[in-house]
Backbone bond lengths (Angstrom), bond angles and torsions (degrees), N, CA, C in turn:
res aa  C-N    CA-C-N  psi(-1)  N-CA   C-N-CA  omega(-1)  CA-C   N-CA-C  phi
1 X - - - 1.445 - - 1.528 110.61 -
2 X 1.326 117.15 -39.89 1.455 121.11 -179.92 1.524 110.28 -63.05
3 X 1.332 117.64 -44.99 1.456 120.62 -179.94 1.522 111.13 -66.15
4 X 1.332 116.93 -38.09 1.457 119.89 178.06 1.530 109.60 -61.08
5 X 1.332 116.36 -44.69 1.461 121.35 178.87 1.525 110.32 -60.50
6 X 1.338 116.38 -43.66 1.456 122.39 179.48 1.526 110.46 -58.65
7 X 1.324 116.90 -48.31 1.458 120.24 -178.51 1.524 111.83 -69.51
8 X 1.320 118.06 -31.19 1.462 120.57 176.31 1.526 110.16 -65.32
9 X 1.323 116.79 -38.93 1.464 120.76 177.57 1.521 109.68 -65.12
10 X 1.321 116.89 -46.43 1.467 121.04 179.77 1.521 110.16 -58.62
11 X 1.319 116.56 -43.51 1.458 120.37 -179.14 1.535 110.40 -60.76
12 X 1.323 116.69 -41.93 1.463 120.55 178.57 1.533 110.85 -66.34
13 X 1.341 116.30 -41.58 1.459 120.14 -178.39 1.522 112.12 -63.41
14 X 1.322 116.47 -33.44 1.464 120.28 -176.27 1.525 112.09 -95.43
15 X 1.306 117.17 29.81 1.460 120.33 176.42 1.527 109.16 -65.16
16 X 1.301 116.12 160.59 1.467 121.46 -177.98 1.523 111.80 -57.44
17 X 1.331 117.32 -35.88 1.464 120.27 -179.05 1.526 111.31 -65.33
18 X 1.324 117.24 -42.93 1.459 119.87 -179.64 1.519 111.70 -68.58
19 X 1.313 117.42 -34.12 1.461 119.75 179.75 1.526 111.73 -65.82
20 X 1.307 118.41 -20.04 1.460 121.76 179.89 1.525 112.41 -84.19
21 X 1.306 118.46 -15.66 1.468 121.24 -175.17 1.526 112.68 -58.66
22 X 1.363 120.62 -49.41 1.468 118.18 -178.97 1.522 113.72 -57.56
23 X 1.325 118.35 -41.95 1.467 119.43 -179.72 1.527 110.86 -68.67
24 X 1.325 118.09 -33.81 1.463 120.64 177.27 1.525 111.16 -69.90
25 X 1.326 117.05 -34.85 1.463 120.33 178.51 1.523 111.47 -64.14
26 X 1.326 116.79 -34.26 1.462 119.92 179.07 1.516 112.45 -57.70
27 X 1.315 116.64 -26.64 1.458 120.55 -176.24 1.522 113.85 -74.65
28 X 1.340 117.84 -25.90 1.464 117.43 -173.90 1.524 115.16 -141.29
29 X 1.298 119.54 -11.90 1.466 120.79 -174.76 1.526 111.45 -96.10
30 X 1.320 115.10 151.40 1.454 119.79 174.36 1.526 108.76 -70.02
31 X 1.309 116.20 165.95 1.462 121.14 178.57 1.528 110.11 -59.36
32 X 1.339 117.92 -41.35 1.471 120.89 -179.11 1.520 112.04 -62.31
33 X 1.324 116.95 -43.47 1.464 120.45 178.96 1.520 109.68 -66.10
34 X 1.309 116.51 -43.72 1.462 121.25 179.15 1.532 110.49 -57.23
35 X 1.331 117.07 -49.33 1.463 120.53 -178.08 1.521 112.41 -67.56
36 X 1.320 117.33 -34.11 1.460 121.18 175.55 1.524 110.48 -61.42
37 X 1.322 117.04 -47.81 1.468 121.67 -177.61 1.524 111.08 -69.58
38 X 1.321 117.35 -47.41 1.462 120.84 -178.17 1.532 111.11 -60.79
39 X 1.311 117.75 -33.97 1.460 121.69 -179.75 1.512 114.52 -66.60
40 X 1.321 117.82 -17.55 1.461 119.79 -178.21 1.522 113.31 -66.10
41 X 1.309 118.42 -26.49 1.468 119.99 175.16 1.516 111.00 -60.02
42 X 1.326 116.82 -41.04 1.464 121.38 177.12 1.525 110.73 -64.86
43 X 1.322 116.53 -44.31 1.466 120.62 -179.10 1.526 111.28 -61.86
44 X 1.320 116.59 -46.90 1.467 120.74 -178.76 1.523 111.34 -66.20
45 X 1.322 116.73 -42.60 1.471 120.41 -178.99 1.527 111.42 -62.22
46 X 1.327 116.67 -44.53 1.471 120.16 -179.79 1.527 110.81 -64.29
47 X 1.328 116.92 -40.78 1.464 119.84 179.64 1.527 111.28 -65.47
48 X 1.321 116.38 -43.50 1.465 119.39 -179.63 1.526 111.42 -66.54
49 X 1.332 117.39 -43.57 1.462 119.68 179.68 1.524 110.49 -64.01
50 X 1.310 117.71 -39.85 1.462 119.28 179.37 1.522 111.45 -65.42
51 X 1.330 117.86 -34.77 1.471 120.42 175.59 1.531 111.58 -66.26
52 X 1.315 117.10 -39.89 1.468 120.77 177.50 1.529 109.60 -62.16
53 X 1.314 117.26 -43.53 1.468 121.22 179.61 1.525 110.45 -65.02
54 X 1.324 117.67 -43.36 1.472 121.32 177.85 1.523 111.52 -60.31
55 X 1.334 116.31 -39.36 1.475 120.22 179.39 1.526 111.41 -62.25
56 X 1.321 116.97 -22.05 1.466 121.46 177.74 1.535 111.11 -85.70
57 X 1.324 116.88 3.37 1.460 121.16 177.35 1.518 114.01 85.58
58 X 1.317 117.95 16.90 1.464 121.73 -178.71 1.528 108.72 -101.92
59 X 1.323 115.36 134.22 1.457 122.73 178.95 1.529 108.77 -67.52
60 X 1.326 117.36 111.44 1.462 121.01 -170.56 1.526 111.01 -142.29
61 X 1.311 115.82 148.55 1.465 122.65 176.75 1.521 108.07 -142.55
62 X 1.328 117.30 142.82 1.464 119.51 174.94 1.516 109.46 -95.87
63 X 1.321 115.81 146.27 1.461 122.27 -178.57 1.531 109.95 -116.00
64 X 1.309 115.71 126.08 1.456 121.72 173.12 1.522 107.00 -85.20
65 X 1.324 116.86 108.44 1.465 120.67 -177.14 1.523 112.35 -59.66
66 X 1.332 117.54 -22.03 1.464 119.78 177.92 1.524 112.16 -63.26
67 X 1.327 116.71 -21.56 1.463 120.64 179.15 1.526 112.33 -79.64
68 X 1.320 117.54 -23.00 1.462 119.98 -174.29 1.527 114.50 -120.16
69 X 1.313 117.98 -28.24 1.467 120.92 -174.88 1.526 110.88 -99.06
70 X 1.333 115.20 112.89 1.459 122.05 -179.72 1.531 108.01 -108.61
71 X 1.330 114.71 129.49 1.466 119.49 -179.76 1.525 109.92 -128.98
72 X 1.322 114.30 152.86 1.464 120.65 177.47 1.521 107.78 -111.20
73 X 1.329 117.22 119.12 1.464 119.39 177.48 1.529 110.06 -62.17
74 X 1.336 115.96 132.86 1.458 120.26 178.22 1.518 111.56 -111.96
75 X 1.327 116.10 -32.29 1.464 123.28 174.96 1.516 106.15 -147.66
76 X 1.314 117.16 176.63 1.460 119.70 -179.32 1.520 112.22 -66.54
77 X 1.330 117.29 -21.65 1.459 120.44 -177.35 1.526 113.02 -116.23
78 X 1.349 117.48 17.56 1.459 119.56 -174.98 1.525 111.83 -152.93
79 X 1.338 115.36 145.96 1.468 121.40 174.58 1.527 108.53 -134.91
80 X 1.323 115.58 155.48 1.462 121.34 175.35 1.520 108.82 -115.89
81 X 1.331 117.90 122.56 1.465 120.60 178.52 1.528 111.82 -68.15
82 X 1.308 115.54 145.00 1.459 121.99 171.22 1.523 105.56 -93.05
83 X 1.334 116.59 90.84 1.462 121.43 -172.88 1.526 112.85 -64.06
84 X 1.324 118.03 -36.63 1.465 119.61 179.34 1.527 111.27 -65.29
85 X 1.323 116.55 -44.87 1.468 120.15 178.47 1.523 110.71 -66.45
86 X 1.332 115.98 -38.88 1.467 120.60 177.86 1.524 110.46 -59.72
87 X 1.324 117.49 -48.59 1.466 120.51 -179.02 1.522 111.56 -62.62
88 X 1.340 117.07 -38.87 1.466 121.11 178.65 1.533 110.22 -64.05
89 X 1.326 116.07 -47.79 1.466 120.13 -178.98 1.529 111.77 -68.63
90 X 1.322 117.11 -37.77 1.460 120.76 179.89 1.530 110.55 -64.81
91 X 1.316 116.89 -42.96 1.465 120.84 178.00 1.533 110.72 -60.42
92 X 1.328 116.19 -43.44 1.472 120.36 178.12 1.526 110.34 -64.37
93 X 1.352 117.09 -42.35 1.465 120.91 -179.25 1.517 110.07 -61.45
94 X 1.339 116.88 -46.88 1.465 120.42 179.08 1.528 111.91 -61.77
95 X 1.327 117.47 -37.43 1.464 119.56 -179.61 1.529 111.50 -66.12
96 X 1.329 117.11 -30.24 1.459 121.51 179.17 1.528 113.01 -88.69
97 X 1.331 117.26 -14.46 1.469 122.55 -174.69 1.526 110.87 -134.09
98 X 1.316 117.85 70.76 1.473 120.85 -177.18 1.536 112.27 -81.18
99 X 1.313 117.07 71.37 1.461 121.91 -178.35 1.521 110.70 -101.81
100 X 1.334 115.95 156.82 1.461 121.24 178.26 1.529 111.97 -70.06
101 X 1.326 116.64 -39.29 1.459 122.01 -176.85 1.528 108.50 -125.60
102 X 1.326 115.50 131.29 1.455 121.77 177.09 1.528 107.63 -117.02
103 X 1.319 116.14 127.95 1.469 121.46 173.02 1.524 105.66 -105.37
104 X 1.319 116.12 107.01 1.463 120.85 -176.85 1.522 110.71 -100.13
105 X 1.315 114.91 142.44 1.455 119.09 174.25 1.521 108.66 -70.92
106 X 1.301 116.15 152.05 1.450 121.76 173.50 1.514 108.18 -114.00
107 X 1.315 117.30 172.13 1.456 122.74 169.56 1.522 114.80 74.70
108 X 1.328 119.32 -21.24 1.463 120.28 -175.53 1.521 111.44 -113.55
109 X 1.333 114.95 155.69 1.464 122.19 -179.30 1.530 107.23 -158.76
110 X 1.323 115.93 -171.62 1.471 122.28 174.33 1.518 108.49 -131.70
111 X 1.318 114.75 157.12 1.465 120.13 173.40 1.528 108.22 -83.51
112 X 1.331 118.50 170.69 1.474 119.96 175.93 1.534 113.02 -57.71
113 X 1.337 117.19 -21.48 1.467 121.39 177.99 1.527 111.25 -91.69
114 X 1.333 117.62 11.95 1.471 124.93 -178.81 1.523 113.35 62.34
115 X 1.308 116.85 32.72 1.461 122.04 174.15 1.530 107.77 -90.57
116 X 1.334 118.33 125.63 1.462 120.00 179.44 1.532 111.18 -58.82
117 X 1.320 115.31 137.45 1.456 121.30 178.30 1.520 108.85 -146.74
118 X 1.305 116.29 -178.88 1.468 120.88 176.56 1.520 108.73 -122.24
119 X 1.323 115.34 170.83 1.460 120.84 176.75 1.523 111.22 -90.91
120 X 1.310 115.95 11.92 1.464 124.56 176.01 1.527 111.35 67.25
121 X 1.316 116.26 -155.99 1.464 122.00 -175.47 1.529 110.29 -60.35
122 X 1.324 116.13 136.36 1.466 123.47 -176.55 1.522 112.22 60.66
123 X 1.336 115.91 26.54 1.459 121.13 -177.57 1.512 114.31 -63.62
124 X 1.339 118.00 -30.39 1.465 119.57 178.99 1.524 110.46 -66.21
125 X 1.322 116.45 -43.55 1.464 119.90 176.91 1.531 110.45 -64.61
126 X 1.328 116.45 -40.48 1.459 122.05 179.64 1.525 110.46 -61.97
127 X 1.331 117.38 -41.09 1.465 119.72 -178.58 1.527 111.64 -66.08
128 X 1.330 117.88 -34.04 1.468 120.15 176.53 1.529 109.55 -63.33
129 X 1.322 116.99 -43.92 1.462 120.53 179.97 1.528 111.12 -63.35
130 X 1.327 116.87 -40.81 1.470 120.81 179.08 1.520 110.33 -65.49
131 X 1.341 117.19 -44.76 1.467 120.94 179.50 1.530 110.59 -60.60
132 X 1.327 116.96 -42.33 1.468 120.08 179.36 1.525 111.06 -63.89
133 X 1.325 116.25 -40.51 1.461 120.25 -179.61 1.524 111.40 -64.92
134 X 1.327 117.65 -33.66 1.460 120.91 -176.11 1.510 115.25 -96.42
135 X 1.326 117.43 -0.81 1.459 120.31 -174.39 1.528 112.58 -128.40
136 X 1.320 117.92 65.01 1.462 117.96 179.11 1.525 110.82 -64.40
137 X 1.315 115.47 137.74 1.462 120.05 178.71 1.513 113.79 87.01
138 X 1.300 119.26 -4.67 1.462 121.95 178.51 1.515 109.64 -102.29
139 X 1.318 116.06 144.03 1.460 120.77 175.81 1.519 108.82 -87.99
140 X 1.310 115.37 124.68 1.451 120.15 177.43 1.518 107.98 -120.48
141 X 1.323 115.82 117.96 1.455 121.22 179.04 1.509 109.12 -108.30
142 X 1.316 115.62 141.34 1.460 121.30 -177.53 1.525 107.75 -124.50
143 X 1.308 115.12 133.63 1.472 120.76 177.67 1.514 107.29 -122.35
144 X 1.299 116.01 128.97 1.459 119.71 179.33 1.516 107.81 -136.61
145 X 1.299 114.76 125.66 1.447 120.24 179.11 1.515 109.30 -108.39
146 X 1.304 116.14 121.78 1.465 120.51 178.59 1.517 107.88 -90.39
147 X 1.320 115.55 122.72 1.463 120.63 -178.63 1.508 109.07 -109.10
């Protein structure tokens, strides 16, 4: 029943109207507003997946990568991670959240001024590489479905 509910929510979220929002935002929103809105899919997905895992009796917490991953924009289509700041924040996050399973958002980050941003094109793959680099000894699994 929990999984059915989860998939029903996903189906509603991915309605044709919602899929049009990012392209409509390009017409009038600033890059910061666009990235803030687009990043919410990651936030919602991580929260929902972590709830499904918790319902199975597994100790789980979701991680908002914007809290730990700091990037510096270098061009409109590229960012450079601040690995030292990331490792410092990640260590602090883990110390405050000692859970067995962590569901981390991908694709999203923050600037040094704590402005929400994204990792741009192929950002989900990039976030997996960054997480692996900063998390020695942790198992990081990535699932990607090509539609």
